[in-house]
ZALUM-211639 format. One record per residue (C-alpha): residue in one letter; x, y, z. Coordinates in steps of 0.1 Angstrom, whole numbers, padded with zeros to 4 digits, always signed. Each point is the difference from the previous one (the first is absolute). Last residue first. Example, Ala and Ser with C-alpha at 12.3 -4.5 7.8 and 13.67 -1.06 7.14 Angstrom:
# ZALUM-211639
S+0137-0011+0071;A-0014-0034+0007;
# end
This chain:
# ZALUM-211639
V+0078-0273+0249;G+0008+0001-0039;Y+0032+0023+0008;Y-0010+0028-0027;H-0041-0006+0013;K+0011+0006+0037;W+0020+0028-0003;S-0028+0019-0026;P-0029-0014+0027;L+0021+0020+0028;N+0004-0023+0031;E+0039-0009-0001;P+0004+0039-0006;W-0009+0012+0025;D-0013-0004+0033;A+0025-0013+0013;P-0004-0034+0024;M+0005+0008+0039;P+0023-0005+0020;S-0006-0005+0040;D+0008+0030+0029;Y-0007+0028-0023;A+0017+0019-0030;R+0011-0030-0017;N-0019+0001-0032;R+0023-0017-0023;M-0016-0039+0002;A+0002+0000-0038;L+0036-0012-0001;G+0004-0022-0028;P+0028+0016-0017;G+0018+0022+0025;L-0013+0036+0009;A-0006+0000+0035;D+0035-0016+0005;L+0013+0036-0018;Y-0021+0022+0026;Q+0003-0021+0029;A+0025+0024+0022;A-0023+0029-0010;P-0032-0020+0017;V-0027-0007-0022;Y-0029+0012-0016;Y-0001-0016-0037;F-0020+0002-0029;F-0031+0016+0018;K-0031+0011-0008;L-0019+0026+0018;V-0037+0015-0008;R-0009+0031-0002;E-0035+0016-0001;S-0018+0031+0000;F+0035+0020-0006;K-0009+0038-0006;W+0001+0020-0025;R-0014+0037+0011;G-0032+0016-0012;L-0020-0006+0033;E+0007-0036-0007;R+0016-0011-0036;R+0004-0035+0001;Y+0029-0023-0001;A+0005-0039+0000;D+0029-0014+0005;Q+0020-0038+0000;Y+0035+0013+0016;R+0026-0027-0011;I+0028-0001+0026;A+0037-0013+0004;T+0010+0003+0035;L+0033+0004+0020;M+0008-0005+0034;A+0022+0011+0030;Q-0008-0012+0033;G-0008+0017+0033;K-0037-0011+0001;R-0002+0011-0038;N+0023+0023-0014;M-0006+0010-0034;E+0010+0005-0038;A-0030+0000-0023;H-0006-0009-0039;S-0028+0007-0021;L-0017-0006-0036;V-0031+0015-0002;L-0034-0016-0015;G-0028+0026-0004;T-0035+0003-0003;A-0025+0035-0009;R-0034+0018+0014;D-0008+0037-0007;P-0007-0003-0037;D-0023-0026+0005;A-0010-0024-0032;E+0035+0003-0019;D+0016-0012+0035;F+0035+0010+0002;R+0031-0018-0001;I+0034+0005+0016;I+0030-0019-0001;K+0025+0011+0022;D+0038-0012-0001;H+0023+0006+0027;S-0014+0011+0036;F+0024+0007+0029;H-0006-0007+0039;N+0030+0005+0024;S-0009-0011+0036;P+0012+0008+0037;G-0011-0026+0026;L-0030-0019-0005;V-0018-0022+0028;K-0021+0029+0017;F-0006+0016-0035;R-0020-0032-0011;G-0025+0010+0029;R+0000+0034-0014;F-0005-0012-0034;Q-0031-0018+0010;D-0014+0029+0019;V+0003+0020-0033;V-0018-0026-0018;A-0027-0001+0023;S-0006+0034+0000;R-0003+0000-0036;G-0023-0023-0006;T+0009-0041-0006;A+0030-0018+0014;N+0020-0029-0003;L+0038-0004-0001;V+0015-0031+0010;G-0027-0022-0022;D+0033-0012-0024;M-0017+0017-0027;S+0001+0037+0015;R-0027+0019+0008;L-0012+0035+0000;V-0036+0010-0010;V-0012+0036-0001;D-0034+0011+0010;A+0005+0037+0011;T+0028+0003-0031;F+0036-0005+0009;L+0028+0024-0001;D-0011+0025+0018;E-0002-0021+0032;M+0039-0004+0000;S+0007+0042+0003;A+0001+0003+0035;M+0010-0035+0008;D+0035+0008-0021;R+0022-0028+0012;D+0028+0016-0018;D+0001-0036-0022;M-0036-0009-0006;V-0007+0038-0004;L+0030+0000-0027;G-0013-0029-0013;Y-0036+0008-0008;R+0011+0032-0012;A+0019-0016-0030;I-0032-0018-0006;L-0023+0032-0001;E+0023+0019-0021;H-0002-0026-0026;I-0039+0003+0002;E+0006+0038-0003;E+0019-0007-0030;R-0027-0023-0017;D-0030+0024+0009;E+0021+0030-0016;L+0006-0023-0032;R-0035-0011+0000;R-0012+0037+0001;I+0025+0007-0030;R-0018-0024-0017;R-0035+0007+0009;E+0006+0039-0009;L+0016-0008-0031;S-0034-0020-0011;E+0005-0037-0009;L+0007-0009-0038;P-0017-0032-0011;L+0027-0017-0022;A-0002-0003-0036;S+0025+0027-0004;M+0025-0016+0021;S+0002-0033-0026;M-0016-0032+0007;
# end
């Protein structure tokens, strides 16, 4: 299909999408800063009133802004300094609702948990909603590739080691890639 055959969107709509995308990117960056700085006064502004925040390992699971903030207060009791940083982001806008979007954020974090240096690779599966004129998280699901003590980093990436979530008392399987349909198809699992 030639470019001239594609339906043209209005310039205003295209500019609005670019502005929305940039605001969502800033929201993602602010999340990391709020977590690292323990900026509780700014945390509520990241989330919609009915936000859902959970992790695939079941450790995080809260619904509603107050519950999510309380959940993080509990997490911070066992976490020392941390450094979250986001990498690539894929944002998809809802064609039926200009105030909704979804995203996948690739991320890493370095932290101190219970006095031990930890490293983690995270995929955030997000839903965003414009609330009171600002983009916020309406859902955030954390999926871990690894969450390991720094001293176990090289060991955790060895072949055939699916037990890469070692942040808790008992190691647990990683959330990805072994559970992805594309991974299973490729390896015939």
